[in-house]
C-alpha positions in Angstrom: 37.3 102.1 58.2 37.4 105.1 56.0 40.7 107.0 55.7 40.7 110.5 57.4 41.2 112.3 54.1 38.2 110.7 52.4 36.0 111.1 55.5 37.0 114.9 55.3 36.0 115.3 51.6 32.7 113.3 52.2 32.0 115.8 55.2 32.7 118.8 53.0 30.4 117.5 50.3 27.6 116.8 52.7 28.0 120.2 54.2 27.7 121.8 50.8 24.6 119.8 49.8 22.9 120.7 53.2 23.9 124.3 52.7 22.2 124.3 49.2 19.0 122.6 50.7 18.8 125.3 53.3 19.1 128.0 50.8 16.4 126.4 48.6 14.1 126.1 51.7 14.9 129.7 52.7 13.7 131.0 49.2 10.6 129.0 49.4 9.6 130.1 53.0 11.1 133.7 52.6 10.2 135.1 49.2 12.1 138.3 49.3 15.3 136.3 49.9 17.8 136.9 46.9 20.4 134.2 46.1 22.5 136.5 44.0 23.0 138.9 46.9 23.8 136.2 49.3 26.4 134.8 46.8 28.0 138.3 46.2 27.9 139.4 49.7 28.9 135.9 51.6 29.8 133.1 49.4 32.3 134.8 47.0 34.3 136.7 49.8 34.3 133.5 52.0 35.7 131.5 49.1 38.4 134.1 48.3 39.5 134.5 51.9 39.6 130.6 52.3 41.7 130.3 49.1 44.0 133.0 50.0 44.7 131.8 53.5 45.0 128.3 52.3 47.5 129.2 49.7 49.4 131.2 52.5 49.4 128.4 54.9 50.4 125.8 52.2 53.4 128.0 51.0 54.6 128.3 54.6 54.1 124.6 55.1 56.3 123.9 52.1 59.1 126.3 52.8 59.5 125.8 56.7 61.3 122.5 57.4 61.2 122.6 61.2 57.9 120.9 62.1 57.3 122.7 65.3 58.1 126.1 63.9 56.1 125.3 60.7 53.0 124.3 62.8 53.0 127.4 65.0 53.8 129.5 62.0 50.8 128.2 60.0 48.4 128.3 62.8 49.4 131.9 63.7 49.4 133.2 60.2 46.2 131.5 59.3 44.3 133.0 62.4 45.8 136.4 61.8 45.2 136.3 57.9 41.6 135.1 58.3 40.6 137.7 60.9 42.2 140.6 59.0 40.8 139.4 55.7 37.3 138.8 57.1 37.2 142.3 58.8 38.5 144.4 55.9 37.2 142.3 52.9 34.4 140.0 54.2 32.5 142.6 56.2 30.3 145.3 54.8 31.0 149.0 55.7 28.0 148.8 58.2 29.3 145.6 60.0 32.8 147.2 60.0 31.4 150.3 61.8 29.4 148.2 64.2 32.6 146.1 65.1 34.7 149.3 65.4 32.0 150.9 67.7 31.8 147.7 69.9 35.6 147.4 70.1 36.0 151.1 71.2 33.2 150.5 73.9 35.1 147.2 75.1 38.6 149.1 75.2 36.9 152.2 77.2 35.4 149.7 79.6 38.9 148.2 80.2 40.9 151.2 80.6 38.5 152.7 83.2 
């Protein structure tokens, strides 16, 4: 069969092509859709966050020798970094406000 790393690369390429196809169809059926706004507001922040978190995880993987500690450190750091960067950098100010309001509602419900 196909090596796992090759299958992974093929899957990523297929996902990219299918995403591009959906964007083209979206523009065709929804004329007010703007590719530039989408790239600036979603694609660029997502790629930047992915690059930062990947570099952080790779750096930890290189410097931590114990496999078990490395695994848990990489998983924990990746999750926390992804969430924090996504909330503070990947969301618009309106989305951040919506998230904050809903979190406050949930916290108030739990404390009552």
